[in-house]
N, C-alpha and C positions, 0 to 999 in steps of 0.2 A: 632437243632446243630448249632450256628453259630461260636464258638470261639473254637479252638483246639490248642496244642502248640506241637511241632516238638520235639522230644527227642532225640538228638545227644548224642554221647558216645565217642568224639575223645577227651579223657581225661583220666587220671590215678587215679583221686581221687572222681568218683562220688558217690553216694550211691547206693547199692543194686536195682535190678529191682524191687522186692517188694515194696521197700520203695517209690521208684519212683511213681509206680502207687498209693502207698496209698496218696502220696503227691497230683498229680493228683486230687484224689477223695477229699481229706480235701478242695481243693479249688474249687471244683464243674465245673472243667474242664470235658470236654465230649467228647474230640476228642485227638488224638494222632498220630502222623507221625513217624516211625523208617526206618532207612535207610537200611536196611539189615533183612534178615530175621533172626532176634535175638530170639535164643529159651529161652534165660533166660526172654526176655522182654514178650515175644508171652505166655509162661507161667505164668507169674505175671500178665497178661490182662486176663487170664480165669474168668468168672463170672462177670469182673468189667462194663460192659454193656459200656466201652469207645469204640467210633466210631475210627476206625484205617485205614491209608493208609499206607500199607504195600511195600516200595521200595524191588525192586529185589534185590540191589547191585550194584555190579560196573560193567564197560562195557563188561568185560568177562562173566558175568552173560548174559547181553543183548545178544551177540553174540551167546553163548549156546542155547539161546530161540528162536532166529531167525533161527538157522539153522535148526532145527528139531521139529516136533509135539512131538516127543516122549521125548525130553528132555525138554519140556514145561510140559508134562503130570506128568514127574518124578519129575519135581520141584513142581507144585501142590500138588502131593500126599506126599513130604517129607515136605512141608513149608507150606501147606494150609490145607489140610483135618485133621491133626492132632489136630489142634486149632478150627476151625469153626464148628460151630457157638459159640462155648463156647467164643471164640473171636471175636468182633464184626468187622471183615473184611470189610472195605466199599470198599476201592478202593486198587489197586495193581498198583504202578506205574512201569511201564517198562521204565525206566532209567530216570536219573534227570540230567537236565542242557546239554545232550548230544549235542556234537559240531563233527565238520569234518564228516571224513568216518563213523564213529560210528553212525550217524544219518540214514545212511541207514539199520539200523538193526531195528528200532523202529516198524515198522509199520508191519516186519514180526513175531518179536517176540511178539504184540499186537494180531496179528490174532491167531498166535499159543497157546498164555494164553487163549484166549476167547474160542478157540476150548476145552483145556483142563479143563477149569470150567465146561463149558457146559457139557462135557462128564461127567464129576463126580457130576453132579447135582447142581453144586456151580454157576450156571449161575446170580445168585443177585448180585454177586460180580463184579464190573464194574473196567474193565481195561483200563488205560490211561497213560500218558506221563507228566513227569513234564517240563516245557521248563522255561530258562530265557527270563527276558523279553525283551532282545534284539533279540528272534525271532521275533518278531514284529519291523518294521520299519515305517518312516514317521508319526510317535505317535503325532505330535501337528499339527493342534488340534484332539482331539482324533478320530475324524468320519474317517480320513485320514488313519488309522492304517491298516497294511497289512503284510502279513508274508513275512520274508526277503527271505524264501528260498522256493523251489517247493515242497519238502518231506513235509512240514507244511499244506500242502492242502490235501495230503492223510492222515497226522493224522486225521485232522478235519473232513474229510468225514466218515473215520472209526468209528470216536466217534459219528457221526450223526447215523449212521447204528446202533449202540449198545446203542443209548440213554447213553452214559457215558459221564463224564463232561471233559474238558481239563484242566489239573492242570496247574497252573502259578505260579512261583516266582516272586513277584513284591515288588520290593525295593525303595520307594522315596528315601532313605538315598544314595543311590549310583547315583542316578539322580542329588540330590542336590551335591554331592561332586563332581561331574563332571562339573557341571555349576553353580555354585553358584552366579554367575553375573545376570545370567536370572531369576533364580529359588530362590524365598524369604524363607526362612527358616521357617516362620509361615506356609505356603501352604504346605510344606512337612511333617510337623509335626503335623497337625489338629488343628493348633491354629489359630483364627478367624484374618482376615484383608486382605485377597488376594481372588478376584473372577476372573474367566478367562470364556470367554465366545468363545462357538464354533461358530463360524460364520458359518460353514455349517449346522447345524441344530439347533441353537439357545439355547442347552443347556448351564448350567453354571455350573460352578465347583469351591467349595471352598477349596479343599483339593486334592494334587497331586496323592494320592492313587486312588481315583476315576477316575481322567482323564488315569491313566496308566491303570485301570482295562478296562475302555469302549474302550480303543486303540485295547486291546485283543480282546472285542468284534467285533468292526469293521473288524479285521482281519477275524474273523470267518464268519463273513456273507461276506465278500468279497471271502472267499474260499468254498462258497456254503453251510455253514453249520451255518445256523442264528440260528437254535434251539439249539444248543451247549450251556451248562452251563459254567462258570466258575467257580472254586474251585480256589481260592488262598491258593496255597500250603506252600508257607513260605511269611513271611514279619516280618521285625523287625527293630532295630535301636542299634547300639552299644553303651554302656554307659562309653567307656573309650580309651585311645591309639590312638587317631586318629581325625582327622578333624570332627567337630563337634559332636564328641561322646564323650555326657558328660551322666550323670544320668540324667540331667533334661530334656534336650533332648528325651533320651529314654523313660523315664516315660511318657511326653507329647504325644510321637507316639504310644508307645503302648496302654498307656489308651485311646487315642483318637482313634485308630483301633478299641478296645473293645466296645469303646462306641457307633463306627460309623457304622459296619457290617451288625447291624440287620436292616439297612434302606436301604442298596443296594446302588447303583450307578445313576446318572442322566439318564443313558441309560437304565439300568436294576434295578429298585426299588425292595423291597422286601430283603427278608434274602439272605447276601453273606457268604458262608460258608468260613471262614478263618483260618489259622493256622499260629501262631506266631512263628518265629525261634528267640530264642530257649529255652527251659527249663532250662539249664544250661550254664554257662560259662565253654569253654571246653579248657583246657589249652594245649592240642597236636595240637589244629588246626594250619594249616601252613598259610602262606600268610601274608596279611598285620595283624598288632598288634591288629587291632578293630576285627578281625576274633574271638578271644579269649573272646570278651566281648558282645556278642551278648544275653548272657543269661537272663532271669527273675529272677533267682536264682543261687547263690552261690553253689559249692557243699556241704556244710553243710546245706544245703536245707533252708538257711536265705534268705529273697527276696534283690535280687540286688539294689531295691530301691522300694518304695511304688507301690503298683498297686492292685486295684479292679477288679476280675472277674464277 
């Protein structure tokens, strides 16, 4: 499995979960991410074979799981045991893009979840956390990548000890939007025409996505965790309502991503497991207007633009 799609539900007009799972299957999609233990989605996934990233939910849940082993055991009892293995839960994400003081809860929550899963005989499910790309700094050239804060070294070493991957949200869109003077649109959207060389190791890059992923790889190596895989837990491009947010750019990016990740990156050739954000345009998303337009599909299940999986 290389390509999955994130199933966000910050909307009031989406189809029921059983129809969503049918849509995934009809498109040949073999991976999904959900952002909390959504009983409707989990029930609809039974027997589908779709590999799942299951997020725990908000920072309150993260704090609870960090606070005690019994809280983690109860969470696994309520949200994993009733569904697994009928639902192919592959990873549990202990937090998504955690910032500030809440970062101190990531490692304790991961430890407690690992203990709870092992105690329940569910140790095949890997526990990780999903980071924003700016958890890495010095990202150019990619080989200079290093984690911006010390807690990530502890995360990386815990992942190394459990053979779990690091989940990373990688968005060339935001990098391009923040620096269109230095980053070419074609380089950000998998279109040909730009090549960038890493002068430290001689590797050459033809797309910004590869350079960003390899900066995360470099940070893992500097943290003493060179064996930890990277799974791209979100990546996408908006199709409307903002800078460079057009259906043409979104189609070029997401089609390019689908066609590209089977070959990995210059630093790590091979399959790169990747989840596109998102399945649907979500009309209740807050923030910039582009946030409502990351979907591959409209709420009526029609494609937002043509795409081949």
